[in-house]
C-alpha positions as CSV (number, residue, x, y, z in Angstrom):
1,M,60.2,98.7,129.5
2,A,59.3,98.4,125.8
3,K,61.2,100.4,123.2
4,R,59.4,103.2,121.5
5,K,58.8,102.7,117.9
6,P,60.3,105.5,115.7
7,K,57.7,107.7,114.1
8,S,57.3,107.3,110.4
9,Q,58.3,110.9,109.7
10,Y,61.5,110.4,111.5
11,V,62.3,107.2,109.6
12,K,61.5,109.0,106.3
13,Q,63.9,111.9,107.2
14,V,66.7,109.7,108.2
15,T,66.3,107.5,105.1
16,Y,66.2,110.6,102.9
17,K,69.4,111.9,104.6
18,K,71.2,108.7,104.0
19,Y,70.0,108.5,100.4
20,M,71.2,112.1,99.8
21,M,74.6,111.4,101.3
22,A,75.0,108.3,99.1
23,Q,74.0,110.2,96.1
24,S,76.6,112.9,96.9
25,V,79.3,110.3,97.1
26,L,78.2,108.6,93.9
27,S,78.3,112.0,92.1
28,N,81.9,112.6,93.1
29,S,84.1,111.2,90.3
30,Q,87.3,111.2,92.5
31,Y,85.5,109.1,95.2
32,M,84.1,106.8,92.6
33,S,87.5,106.2,90.9
34,I,89.2,105.5,94.3
35,K,86.3,103.3,95.4
36,D,86.4,101.2,92.3
37,E,90.2,100.8,92.2
38,F,90.3,99.9,95.9
39,L,87.4,97.4,95.7
40,S,88.9,95.7,92.6
41,K,92.2,95.2,94.4
42,F,90.5,94.0,97.6
43,F,88.2,91.6,95.6
44,L,91.4,89.9,94.2
45,C,92.8,89.5,97.7
46,E,89.4,88.1,98.9
47,I,89.2,85.6,96.1
48,A,92.6,84.2,96.8
49,C,92.1,84.1,100.5
50,K,88.7,82.4,100.2
51,S,90.3,79.8,97.9
52,V,92.9,78.9,100.5
53,L,90.2,78.9,103.3
54,E,88.0,76.6,101.3
55,Y,90.6,73.9,101.1
56,Y,91.5,74.5,104.7
57,K,87.9,74.0,105.8
58,K,87.7,70.8,103.7
59,I,90.5,69.4,105.7
60,Q,89.1,70.6,109.0
61,E,85.5,69.6,108.5
62,N,84.0,66.7,106.6
63,Q,81.1,68.9,105.3
64,F,81.0,72.6,104.9
65,D,79.1,75.2,103.0
66,E,81.0,77.7,101.0
67,K,78.7,80.4,102.4
68,D,80.2,79.5,105.8
69,I,83.7,80.7,104.9
70,K,84.5,83.7,107.1
71,L,87.5,85.9,106.7
72,T,88.8,86.0,110.2
73,M,92.3,86.4,111.6
74,K,91.8,83.2,113.5
75,S,91.4,81.0,110.5
76,I,93.4,82.9,107.8
77,P,96.9,82.6,109.2
78,A,96.3,79.0,110.1
79,A,95.0,78.2,106.6
80,F,97.9,79.9,104.8
81,N,100.4,78.1,107.2
82,K,98.8,74.8,106.5
83,F,99.5,75.0,102.8
84,G,103.0,76.3,103.1
85,Y,102.4,80.0,102.5
86,E,104.7,82.2,104.5
87,I,102.9,85.5,104.5
88,D,103.6,87.9,107.3
89,N,100.7,88.2,109.7
90,H,101.0,92.0,109.6
91,I,100.1,91.9,105.9
92,L,97.2,89.5,106.5
93,G,96.0,91.7,109.4
94,S,96.1,94.9,107.5
95,I,94.0,93.4,104.7
96,F,91.7,91.0,106.6
97,G,91.9,92.1,110.3
98,G,89.0,93.3,112.4
99,S,90.1,96.8,113.6
100,K,87.2,99.2,113.4
101,K,89.2,102.2,114.7
102,R,89.2,105.2,112.4
103,G,92.7,105.4,110.8
104,Q,93.5,101.8,111.5
105,K,90.7,99.9,109.7
106,S,91.7,96.9,107.7
107,A,91.0,96.8,104.0
108,K,88.2,94.3,104.8
109,K,86.5,96.7,107.3
110,L,86.8,99.6,104.8
111,R,85.3,97.4,102.1
112,D,82.4,96.4,104.3
113,C,81.6,100.1,105.1
114,I,82.0,101.2,101.5
115,V,79.9,98.4,100.0
116,H,77.2,98.3,102.7
117,S,76.9,102.0,103.5
118,L,78.8,103.8,100.8
119,S,80.6,105.5,103.7
120,E,82.2,108.8,102.6
121,E,84.4,108.7,105.7
122,D,85.7,105.3,104.8
123,I,86.4,106.4,101.2
124,K,88.4,109.3,102.7
125,E,90.3,106.9,104.8
126,V,91.2,104.8,101.8
127,I,92.4,108.0,100.1
128,E,94.5,109.0,103.2
129,R,95.9,105.5,103.7
130,K,96.2,104.5,100.1
131,D,99.9,103.9,100.1
132,S,99.8,101.6,103.2
133,L,96.7,99.7,102.2
134,Y,97.8,99.2,98.6
135,S,101.3,98.2,99.7
136,S,99.8,95.3,101.8
137,M,97.4,94.2,99.2
138,N,100.0,94.4,96.4
139,A,102.5,92.4,98.6
140,F,99.7,89.8,99.2
141,L,98.8,89.5,95.6
142,L,102.4,89.3,94.5
143,F,103.0,86.5,97.0
144,I,100.0,84.6,95.6
145,E,101.2,85.1,92.1
146,R,104.8,83.9,92.9
147,A,103.5,80.9,94.9
148,G,101.3,79.9,92.0
149,N,104.0,80.4,89.4
150,N,106.4,78.3,91.4
151,T,103.9,75.4,91.5
152,T,103.2,75.5,87.7
153,T,106.9,75.5,86.8
154,S,107.8,72.7,89.2
155,Q,105.1,70.2,88.1
């Protein structure tokens, strides 16, 4: 049985509703401040993680495209272990894991929903779980900084 195509009026109504919800989020200065702070911190984590994954992929595969680097909990712990990083998997999971369950989403899943849908619910989850999320991201970033500083002083 063929799917019915949505009527154009319905599409327009749904699109307008999503637009108005996004506009409401964007006009809330508290949400914008939290969103910007959270995304900035996550982007730092993502950059460091992708750098490690890039070198890991170079070892694993003769040829690869940077666009093919996926942040998954299958490859992230393996990549960090390969290069002697000893980061707790709980920290990695809370940042890069795949949980989509409300109240347990990883920083990555929250970032995805905020960036792609400007989800008010996910911004609220960041606010509610800020201490836990920031603790994991700060621990990860501190670990990256310390590991980098140890290599520059020992060369």
